[in-house]
LOLUMRO-318355 format. One record per residue (C-alpha): residue in three letters; x, y, z. Coordinates in nm, 3 decimals. Example, Ala and Ser with C-alpha at 12.3 -4.5 7.8 and 13.67 -1.06 7.14 Angstrom:
% residues 2
{rest->ALA, xx->1.230, yy->-0.450, zz->0.780}
{rest->SER, xx->1.367, yy->-0.106, zz->0.714}
***
This chain:
% residues 137
{rest->UNK, xx->1.672, yy->1.546, zz->-5.563}
{rest->UNK, xx->1.959, yy->1.314, zz->-5.640}
{rest->UNK, xx->2.180, yy->1.501, zz->-5.393}
{rest->UNK, xx->1.932, yy->1.428, zz->-5.110}
{rest->UNK, xx->1.923, yy->1.061, zz->-5.202}
{rest->UNK, xx->2.303, yy->1.047, zz->-5.216}
{rest->UNK, xx->2.335, yy->1.209, zz->-4.869}
{rest->UNK, xx->2.074, yy->0.971, zz->-4.725}
{rest->UNK, xx->2.255, yy->0.665, zz->-4.867}
{rest->UNK, xx->2.591, yy->0.796, zz->-4.743}
{rest->UNK, xx->2.447, yy->0.852, zz->-4.393}
{rest->UNK, xx->2.293, yy->0.504, zz->-4.392}
{rest->UNK, xx->2.620, yy->0.335, zz->-4.493}
{rest->UNK, xx->2.823, yy->0.532, zz->-4.241}
{rest->UNK, xx->2.581, yy->0.439, zz->-3.964}
{rest->UNK, xx->2.582, yy->0.069, zz->-4.054}
{rest->UNK, xx->2.961, yy->0.046, zz->-4.087}
{rest->UNK, xx->3.035, yy->0.227, zz->-3.758}
{rest->UNK, xx->2.804, yy->-0.007, zz->-3.567}
{rest->UNK, xx->2.959, yy->-0.311, zz->-3.740}
{rest->UNK, xx->3.314, yy->-0.192, zz->-3.672}
{rest->UNK, xx->3.244, yy->-0.170, zz->-3.298}
{rest->UNK, xx->3.071, yy->-0.509, zz->-3.285}
{rest->UNK, xx->3.388, yy->-0.707, zz->-3.225}
{rest->UNK, xx->3.486, yy->-0.505, zz->-2.914}
{rest->UNK, xx->3.378, yy->-0.655, zz->-2.579}
{rest->UNK, xx->3.095, yy->-0.474, zz->-2.410}
{rest->UNK, xx->3.226, yy->-0.545, zz->-2.061}
{rest->UNK, xx->3.598, yy->-0.515, zz->-2.004}
{rest->UNK, xx->3.772, yy->-0.771, zz->-1.789}
{rest->UNK, xx->3.913, yy->-0.636, zz->-1.465}
{rest->UNK, xx->4.248, yy->-0.794, zz->-1.401}
{rest->UNK, xx->4.291, yy->-0.670, zz->-1.047}
{rest->UNK, xx->3.949, yy->-0.702, zz->-0.882}
{rest->UNK, xx->4.069, yy->-0.599, zz->-0.535}
{rest->UNK, xx->4.142, yy->-0.243, zz->-0.642}
{rest->UNK, xx->3.833, yy->-0.204, zz->-0.855}
{rest->UNK, xx->3.562, yy->0.027, zz->-0.736}
{rest->UNK, xx->3.225, yy->-0.141, zz->-0.735}
{rest->UNK, xx->2.901, yy->0.039, zz->-0.774}
{rest->UNK, xx->2.619, yy->-0.131, zz->-0.583}
{rest->UNK, xx->2.335, yy->-0.228, zz->-0.806}
{rest->UNK, xx->1.973, yy->-0.282, zz->-0.706}
{rest->UNK, xx->1.991, yy->-0.613, zz->-0.887}
{rest->UNK, xx->2.221, yy->-0.764, zz->-0.629}
{rest->UNK, xx->2.073, yy->-0.621, zz->-0.309}
{rest->UNK, xx->1.823, yy->-0.831, zz->-0.121}
{rest->UNK, xx->1.477, yy->-0.690, zz->-0.105}
{rest->UNK, xx->1.199, yy->-0.785, zz->0.132}
{rest->UNK, xx->0.920, yy->-0.885, zz->-0.100}
{rest->UNK, xx->0.684, yy->-0.968, zz->0.185}
{rest->UNK, xx->0.617, yy->-0.604, zz->0.268}
{rest->UNK, xx->0.281, yy->-0.485, zz->0.151}
{rest->UNK, xx->0.305, yy->-0.220, zz->-0.114}
{rest->UNK, xx->0.085, yy->0.067, zz->-0.012}
{rest->UNK, xx->-0.087, yy->0.245, zz->-0.291}
{rest->UNK, xx->-0.235, yy->0.589, zz->-0.274}
{rest->UNK, xx->-0.578, yy->0.429, zz->-0.236}
{rest->UNK, xx->-0.457, yy->0.228, zz->0.066}
{rest->UNK, xx->-0.314, yy->0.540, zz->0.229}
{rest->UNK, xx->-0.642, yy->0.726, zz->0.185}
{rest->UNK, xx->-0.839, yy->0.432, zz->0.321}
{rest->UNK, xx->-0.609, yy->0.409, zz->0.622}
{rest->UNK, xx->-0.656, yy->0.780, zz->0.689}
{rest->UNK, xx->-1.033, yy->0.758, zz->0.652}
{rest->UNK, xx->-1.056, yy->0.461, zz->0.888}
{rest->UNK, xx->-0.833, yy->0.635, zz->1.143}
{rest->UNK, xx->-1.059, yy->0.942, zz->1.139}
{rest->UNK, xx->-1.370, yy->0.728, zz->1.188}
{rest->UNK, xx->-1.199, yy->0.539, zz->1.473}
{rest->UNK, xx->-1.114, yy->0.866, zz->1.650}
{rest->UNK, xx->-1.469, yy->0.991, zz->1.606}
{rest->UNK, xx->-1.618, yy->0.670, zz->1.747}
{rest->UNK, xx->-1.378, yy->0.689, zz->2.041}
{rest->UNK, xx->-1.486, yy->1.045, zz->2.119}
{rest->UNK, xx->-1.857, yy->0.991, zz->2.058}
{rest->UNK, xx->-1.893, yy->0.645, zz->2.210}
{rest->UNK, xx->-2.207, yy->0.746, zz->2.405}
{rest->UNK, xx->-2.342, yy->0.989, zz->2.147}
{rest->UNK, xx->-2.629, yy->0.942, zz->1.899}
{rest->UNK, xx->-2.382, yy->1.001, zz->1.612}
{rest->UNK, xx->-2.201, yy->0.677, zz->1.700}
{rest->UNK, xx->-2.448, yy->0.468, zz->1.497}
{rest->UNK, xx->-2.387, yy->0.663, zz->1.175}
{rest->UNK, xx->-2.010, yy->0.655, zz->1.219}
{rest->UNK, xx->-2.027, yy->0.284, zz->1.300}
{rest->UNK, xx->-2.220, yy->0.211, zz->0.978}
{rest->UNK, xx->-1.969, yy->0.402, zz->0.765}
{rest->UNK, xx->-1.675, yy->0.231, zz->0.934}
{rest->UNK, xx->-1.819, yy->-0.119, zz->0.896}
{rest->UNK, xx->-1.909, yy->-0.048, zz->0.532}
{rest->UNK, xx->-1.552, yy->0.059, zz->0.450}
{rest->UNK, xx->-1.392, yy->-0.229, zz->0.633}
{rest->UNK, xx->-1.616, yy->-0.481, zz->0.455}
{rest->UNK, xx->-1.560, yy->-0.320, zz->0.117}
{rest->UNK, xx->-1.181, yy->-0.327, zz->0.145}
{rest->UNK, xx->-1.136, yy->-0.647, zz->0.344}
{rest->UNK, xx->-1.017, yy->-0.488, zz->0.669}
{rest->UNK, xx->-1.223, yy->-0.708, zz->0.900}
{rest->UNK, xx->-0.930, yy->-0.788, zz->1.130}
{rest->UNK, xx->-0.867, yy->-0.420, zz->1.187}
{rest->UNK, xx->-1.234, yy->-0.361, zz->1.271}
{rest->UNK, xx->-1.245, yy->-0.655, zz->1.513}
{rest->UNK, xx->-0.932, yy->-0.537, zz->1.693}
{rest->UNK, xx->-1.062, yy->-0.181, zz->1.714}
{rest->UNK, xx->-1.403, yy->-0.279, zz->1.853}
{rest->UNK, xx->-1.250, yy->-0.519, zz->2.106}
{rest->UNK, xx->-1.021, yy->-0.242, zz->2.227}
{rest->UNK, xx->-1.309, yy->0.005, zz->2.235}
{rest->UNK, xx->-1.512, yy->-0.232, zz->2.455}
{rest->UNK, xx->-1.216, yy->-0.274, zz->2.693}
{rest->UNK, xx->-1.163, yy->0.102, zz->2.720}
{rest->UNK, xx->-1.536, yy->0.173, zz->2.767}
{rest->UNK, xx->-1.683, yy->-0.129, zz->2.950}
{rest->UNK, xx->-1.996, yy->0.062, zz->3.058}
{rest->UNK, xx->-2.090, yy->0.191, zz->2.712}
{rest->UNK, xx->-2.375, yy->0.004, zz->2.540}
{rest->UNK, xx->-2.252, yy->0.125, zz->2.199}
{rest->UNK, xx->-1.900, yy->-0.007, zz->2.254}
{rest->UNK, xx->-2.024, yy->-0.341, zz->2.390}
{rest->UNK, xx->-2.270, yy->-0.385, zz->2.104}
{rest->UNK, xx->-2.010, yy->-0.295, zz->1.841}
{rest->UNK, xx->-1.769, yy->-0.553, zz->1.981}
{rest->UNK, xx->-2.042, yy->-0.818, zz->1.993}
{rest->UNK, xx->-2.016, yy->-0.858, zz->2.370}
{rest->UNK, xx->-2.381, yy->-0.760, zz->2.422}
{rest->UNK, xx->-2.686, yy->-0.732, zz->2.201}
{rest->UNK, xx->-2.979, yy->-0.507, zz->2.276}
{rest->UNK, xx->-3.326, yy->-0.501, zz->2.129}
{rest->UNK, xx->-3.333, yy->-0.840, zz->1.956}
{rest->UNK, xx->-3.547, yy->-1.042, zz->2.193}
{rest->UNK, xx->-3.307, yy->-0.996, zz->2.484}
{rest->UNK, xx->-3.345, yy->-0.762, zz->2.774}
{rest->UNK, xx->-3.065, yy->-0.565, zz->2.929}
{rest->UNK, xx->-2.989, yy->-0.687, zz->3.279}
{rest->UNK, xx->-2.983, yy->-0.395, zz->3.515}
{rest->UNK, xx->-2.909, yy->-0.514, zz->3.850}
***
């Protein structure tokens, strides 16, 4: 038992004295000739654009889901399924604060399909069935 204690104390003293003996040495050495020194670029000194939006995995999935719904609405603009797809799309865009994307998409959809009642209603250009009659002329 005393041998184990002696070895532990010896190890402790050797560890303390080696760290103390190296304490007076400089951590960073001075470079006398800086022109010939090789420099390793560090991320600390490079400029980073902090204005870019960091995309998380959730954002990537949302972007993919919205893109799929946009393609489906584009293909089924005069189909009965448009209403269900529209409701899902608007729900997702409201939930995640993507209103600008929805507005831009529906404006573009109305421009690409000017004769479609679904596209015009989605963009807000026309309303049907709320006290107004469709002008067919």
